[in-house]
N, C-alpha and C positions, 0 to 999 in steps of 0.2 A: 525387507530382510535386514537392511542396514541398522534399523532401530531395535531389532530383536536381540542381537548379540550383546550389546551392553546391558540390556535388561536381564539377560540370563546370568551375566557375570555378577550383576548387583545381587540377584536373588541368591546365587551360589555363595557369594562372600557373606551375605547376611545369615544364611543358614549355618555356615561354618563358625561364624562368630557367636551365634546363639548356642550352638552345641558346646563350644569351648567355655562359654560363660556358665551354662547350666551344669555341665558335667566335666569339670576340670580334672577329675581324677578317675575317670572311667576308662582310661587307656590300659589299665592293668587289672588283671583278675586276682593279683596277689597284694593284699594290703601292705606287706612289708616292703614292697617296691616303692611305696610312697616315702620311704625314709630318705630317698634321693630324688626328689621331684624334678621333672624336666624344666630347664630354665628358659626354653625357647618357645615363643608363641608366634603365631602368624598375624600380621596386619598388612593392610594394603594402602599404598599411596601411589597415585597416578597409574593404576592399573598393574603395578608390579608387587610381588610378594617379598616382604622384607622380614628379617628375623631380629627381634628385639629381646632383651633380657627381661624376664618377669620379675617384678619386685617380690621380696620375701615377706610372707604374711605369717610365718610360723611363729606363734607366741611360746612362752616358756612351757606352758602345760602341754601343748602339742609336741613340743621338742622332747619332753620327758616321756610321753606316750611312744614317740618314734624310738627312743632308746630302749624302752621296755620291749618293743617289737623285735628290735635287733638282738637284744639279750635273750629273748624267748627263742628266737631261731637257733642261737648258739646252744641253748639248753636242750633243744630237741635233737641235736646232733647225737650220734652214737656215743656212748661213754667210752673214754679211753680205759685201758686196763688199770686196775687198782695199783697204787704205788706200793701199798703194803701187802705183804703175803699173809693171806688168811685162808686157812683150810676149811672147806665146807663139805658137808654130806650132800648126796644127790638131791635131797628134798629141801636144801637150804640155799639153792643158787640165788633166789630172788629175795631172800630175807635180809632185813637190815639188822645190824647189831651195834649196840652201844658199848664201847670198850673203855674201861677205866672210869675216872670221875669226870665231872663237867669242866674241871679246870685244866687237867693235864691229859685227858683221854682223847679218843678219836672215834670215828664211826666207819662201819663197813656197810657198803650198799645203801647209802643215804637215799631216802625217798624224797622226790621234789613235791612242793605244794602244787595241787592241781591248778593247771593254767592252760587256757583261759577258764575263768569261773565267774558265775553270776552272784556268788555268795561270799567269796573270800579272795582277796587280792593282796598283793604286796606293793608297798610304795616304790616308786620308780628308782630311787637311789639304792635301796637295799636289793631290789630285783636285779638291777644292773651289776651289783656286786657279786651276784651269783649265790647269795646266802639264803637259799630257799629250801634247804634240805633238813631232814630230821629222820628219826626212826619211824617205823610204821605206826607205832603207838602214838607218837607225838602228832603225826599227820592226821591220824584218826580223831584224836581229841580235838584238834583244831577244826576239822571239817564238820564233825558232829556238832560242835558248838556253833559254828557259822550257820548250819542248817537250822538249828533251834532259834537262833537270833532272827533268821530270815522269816521263820513261821510266826514268831511273836511280833516282829516288826517288819512287815513286808516292804521291800524296796531298800532295806539297809544292807550294807556290805561290811564285813569284818576285814579291816585293813591291817596288814602285818608289817613289822619292821624286820630286824635281823633275825635269822634263824641260824643255820650252820652251813659250812661248806660241804661238798659231796662226800668227802672222806673225813669230815670233822677236823679236829686240830685247832691251833690257835688262829684267831682272827684279830685284826688290829682294833676292832670296835668294842671288844668285850674281853674280860678275863675268864668268862665261862663260855658257853655255847660250843664247847669242844666236842662233846660226845653224842650230839643229836637229841638231847632231851630238854633243850632250852629254846624258848621263842619269845619274841617281843610282839605283844599285840597292841595296836594303836588304840587310843580312846575313841569313843563315839562323841561327835560334836553336834550342836545345833547352831544354826546361823542366827542372824538378828531377827529373822521372821519366825524362828522356832522350828525350822525345817532341818531335816538330816543334811549334814554337810559332807561332801566328798573331799577328804583331805588329799594333798599330794605329798605330804611327809608328816613326821611327828611333831606336834605343837606342844610346847611346854605350858602347862596349866599353872596359873598363879593361885594364891590363897583365897581368892574370890571365885575360884573354879572357872576362870575365864582366860582367854588368850586372844591375840590379835594376829591376823594373817599379814602377809607382805604387803597386800593391797589396803590394809588398814581396817578390814572387817573384824568385828568382834564375834568370837566363837564361845560357846558355853559348853562346859563339861556336861554331857547328857547324863544326869544322875540315874535316871530310870534305866536306860539302856546299859550303862556301864555296870550298874548294880546287878542287872539281870545276867550280864556276861559273867560276872564273878560267881553268881549263884549257879549258873549252868556249868561252869568249870568245876566247881566244888562237888557237884552232885552227879558227875558223869558215872554211869552204872558199872563200868568195867575198868576204868583207868584212873588211878588216884594221883592227884597233884601233891608234890612234896612242898612246893613254895609258889607264892605269887609275891613278887617284890613290888612295893608301891610307896610313893612318898607319903609321909605320915598324915598330913592334912587331908590328902585325898583318901587315904585309908579310913580315916575317921568319918569322912562324909559318907563313904559307902557303907560303913558299919551302921551309922545312924539310920540310913535308908532301909537297911535290912531290918533293924529293930522296928522302925515305923511300919513296915510291911507286915509285921508279926512273924518273922522268921522263926523256925523251930529251934529248940535249944541245941539240937544236934548240928544244925547248919551254922548257928552262931559260934559253937565250939570249934567247928572246923575252920571257920573264918579266922577265929582268934589264933589258931595254931599255924595255919597255912600262910595267911596274908601277913607278910613281914614288912615293917616300915624301913625303907631305905630312901634317903633324900634324893639320889640321882634319878630315881624312877618317877619323874614328874611329867613325862610326856608318853609313857606307855606302861602296860602291865608286862612284867617279866615273869613268865611261868616256867616251871620245871616239874617234869614228871619223874616218877620212880623207875628204877630198872625193871624191865620185864623178867619173867622167870628164865626165858631164853638168854637174855642179856647177862643175867647173873652167872649162868653156866659158861658164859664166854668171857668173864672177867669184868663185868660192869660193877661199879661201886657206888652205893648210895652213901655219900658222906653227910655228916650233920644229922639233923633230927630224923628219927623214924617214928611217925605218928602212931597213936594208939590203935587206929583202925587198920594200919598197914602191917602185913605179916613181917615178922622178924626175918631178915634175910640170912642170918647165920645158919639156921637149920637147912635153909635152901642150898647155901653154899656147900655145906658138908655133904648134902645129898648129891649135889653135882659132881663133887670130887669122887664119891664112890661110884657114880655112873661112868665117869671117865675111866676110872681104874678097871671097872668091869668090862668096858669096851676093850682095853688093852689086854686083859686076861683071857678074853673069850677067842676061841679059835674060829668062831663064826664071823667075827668082825672083818670087814674088808678094809682095804688100804685107806679109803677116804675117811672112814669112821676112826681108824687108828690115828691117822694124821691129825684130825680134828681134835681128838681127845688129848694127844700129846701137847698140842699148842695151847689148848684151853686150860689144862692144868698149870702151864706156865703163866698164862694170862691171869689166872685166879690167884697166883702167888703160892700155889700148892706144889709146884715142881720140886722145890728143895727137899721136901719131906719123902720124895720118891725118886731121888736122883739116880740111884743105881738102876731102877726099872727103866727110867727114861733112856739112860745111856746104853742099855742093851739094844734098844731099837736102832741105834747107829749102824748096826749090822744086820738090819732086816733085809729080806730079799727084795723088797719093793723100794724103788728109788724115792717115791713120794714120802714114804714113812721115814726113811733115812733123813730126808731134808727136814721133815717136821721135828724129828728127834734133835737134829743139829740146831734148829731154831730154838727149841725149848731148852736146850743146854745153856743158853745165855742166862737163863734164870738160876742156874746151879752154882755150886761153890767151886773152890780151887781144884776139885777133882776133875772138872769138866775139860780144861785145856788139854790134858794128856790124852783123854779118850778121843777128843776131837782130832788131835795131831795123829793119833794111831790110825784113826779111820781115814784121814786125808791121805796117808801114805798108801792105802789100799784102794781108795775110791777112783773109779773110772768114769763115772757119769759127770760131765762138766757142770750140769746144773746143781748137783749135790755138792761138788767141790766148791762152788761159788758160795753156797750157804754155809758150808763148814768154815771157809776162810772168814766170811762175815761174822760168824759166831766167835771164832778165835780172836778176832779184832776187838771183841767186847771185853776181853780179859787182859789186864796188864800183868803178864806172867812170863817167866823164863821160857816155858813151853812155847808160848806164842812167838816170842822173839826167835828162838832157835827154829821153829817151823818156818817162820817167814824168811829167815836168812837161807834156809835150804831151798825154799821156793824161788828166791831171787837168783840163786846159783844156777838154776836151770833156765837157759835163755829162752825156752818156750814160754816163759812168763810174759815176755814182751808181746806175744800174740794174744794173751789173755787179758784184754784191756780192762775189764771190770775187776778182776782179781788183783791185777797190779795196782789199780787205783785204790782199792781197799787197803792193801798193804802199805802203800805210800802215805795214805791218810793216817793210818795207824802210827806209822813212824813219826809223822809230824806231831802227833799227840803224845807219843811216848818215846822221845828221842833218846838214843843210846849210842855210845861210841862204837859198838860192835857193827853198826849199820854202815859205817863209812866205806869200807872195802867193797861190799856187795853193790852199794849204790854207785860207787865210781865205775865199777865194771858195767853195770847196766847203762849208765850214762854214755860210756864209750861204745856200747853195742847198739843202742837204739838209733833208729834212723827217722823217727817221727818227731816233728817239732813239738807238738802238744805233749807228747810222752816225755820228751827231754825236759820241758818246763815243769812237769810234775816231779820228775826225778830231782831236778835242781832245787825245787822247793823243799822236798824232804831232806836232801843233803844239806841245804842251807839251814834248816831248823836244827839238825844235829850239830852243825858247826856254829850256829848262831850268827850266821852271815847272810847278807843279801848279795849273792854273787852277780846279780844282774845290775847292781847299782853303778851308774855311769857307764854301763856297757852299751854298745850300739847295736849289737846283734847277739843271737843265741850262741854263736861260735865263741864270742868273747866271754860270755857267761861261763861257758864250759871250760874255757882256758883258765879263767880266774879260779874256778872250783879245783881244777887239777893242780894249779900252782899252790893253792892253800893246802891241799892234801899233802903235797910234797914237803912243805915247810912245817905243818902242824900235826900231821897224821899220828906221830908218836907221842904227842902231848896228852894230857888228861882232858876230859870233857869239862871239868870245872874251869880249867884255864881257858878253854874255848868260850865258855859262857862270859867270863869276866872280860876278856879281850874283845869279844863280839859286842857287848854292851857299850864299852868305851869307844870302839870304832864307829858305832852308830851315833855317838855324841852323849851318851848317858854315863854319869860317873858312878858306876857300880864297882865297889871294891870287894864285896863278898856277897854270897847269897845268905843274908842274915837280917835280923830286924832292923839294925841302924840304916840299912840300904833300902828299906821299903819305899821311902819317897822317890828315890831315883828309879826303882822298879815300876812304880806307878806311872812315872813319866814315860818309861819305855814301852808301855802299852800302846802309845801313839807311834811307835817306831815302825820300821818295815815289818811285813807280815811274820817273817821268821823270828825277828827280835821280839815282836809283840807276843807271840806264842811262848817263847821262853820266859818272858817277864811274867806272864800269867801263871805259867807252871811253877816258877820260883815263888810267887806270892802264895799259890795254893800250898806249896810245901811248908813255907814259913808259918802260915795261918792254919794249917791242918784243915784246909777247906776241901770238901768233897765235891761241890757243884762244878760241873764242867762248863767252862765259859768259851771254849775254843771255836764254837760255831756262832757265837754271838757277834754283834757288830762291835767295833772298837769302842764306840760311845757307851754301849751297854756294859762291856767288860770294865772300862774305866770307872764308870758309875758304881758298879758292883763292888770292886775291890777297894775303891776310895771310901765308900760308905763303910765297908767292913772294918777298915783299918782306922778310920777317923773315930769310930765308936770304941775302939780298943787302943787308942793312942797311949793312954797311961800304961797299959799292960806291956806295950812294946817299946815304951820310952821313946816315942817319936813325936814330932810336931808336924801337923798337917793343916795348921791354921791359914796357911797361904793359899788354900784351894777350897772350893765348895764341895758338896758331896758328890758332884758329878765329875770331880777331878779338874775342874776349870780353875786356873789360877785367878785369884781375886786381885783386881787392880786397886792399888792404894793411891 
């Protein structure tokens, strides 16, 4: 018996060791858990169990796959509510919409690329960015193309680069991709043995149609597969492409291959018009599809070329406008259809022609319709603020009041100013956090001396620190002062603001501006052309001073573009470039700085 016990221990240890060696990752049924592998393993020395750290064997490719799994889990989480208000009818809840153009538009209910998939995948970096969304039509053309490629070339996968964010809008990696109709498709490559290569990112192809991996492997642009991809995209039976952007020398190679294959005249004609040469696209195909009919009715815009085979969107737009007007005129239309029609008239740019009709719906019995009318009123002319103000005085629904105040804030008008001063006079505004924030942001963008008294009263009445800071920012912008400069706490900021009001409240805002710039260290003598250099410098000042410098420059240069939500660097670059190019007109010298506003060292 004394000899059997050690033998059992030896056999047990050997079995455990063998299991750990053969099945190191079998302790979890969920692959995503491998993203944080256990670092402890068992080993034995002198009959005792010790815990030792396991060496890290994860290479770069595995690490990228783990990141994709983590990102995939995040993307499978329930969607948060849309940030933008978009009214839909009951049968449109799951539909996607492309709004505006591809540069400045956005997307509603963006659809994700199918994942996991055996035919189409996205590179780890782009997947981790969350840029996997497009309209339903874009997803369809991509999946259909990937299926065709899989059938013609079994075992191949179509790899994707950037698409769009879930709600569209700007992304830092492209000036388009905003409205869900753009996608970057990676090239097909062959390795040194002529086999299909699975890339982990986009590789730039040189003029010899080759590239090298980080490990030094030579890859070749697979002319056969890439040409077939282009042909498949151009001949989709239901969805037409507006553009494919591609580097010129790669475009020429694909075109020659199509000719060699004996492509039809129609296909070559489509290629000639759709595939546009752009130097930056030497590592992917950038495709763009047209607006769908539903998108056009929601305000989608096809800029640039409309190819001969594509229906003219103008008659469609006119038909959509008449459809929306019919919905508003019909007594059978329910609130959801009316709300959608009101908003889409505005998104299509057709609201101004029917302003009086839209404003009538501010008094509709349904709160949703009133909200939609208030939102659509942002697209109207100077008649809208009075109508909005009149409705706000009668409105009891908090949600509708919030939309009306947001719409009023889109107008720089006396009506808006008077209405907001009345709202601030009622101390209940302190409990309406969203409404007060909207009003204070508006004041910071449109400072006026009439705001000083109501802001000072709000400051004295508020008991919340965050709210006080917002009020101080708005008051400081009106006064062109940073009241918290060198202050040690909020009480000191408030005290400085009150002292300033006591000393300067009866002066003009013009004098506040000049003294404020100078107090911040910027020698501004007047708001005129000779003082442009000093105002450009003041963009780098405290937030309140920077806002006033930008507003002054906008006034001098008659510039409409709003820069107040930009970064300081972007604002300085924009105004410096504008005035450098017009230095002779304004009789100023800006040779001491580059177009970004950075002083040149001599």
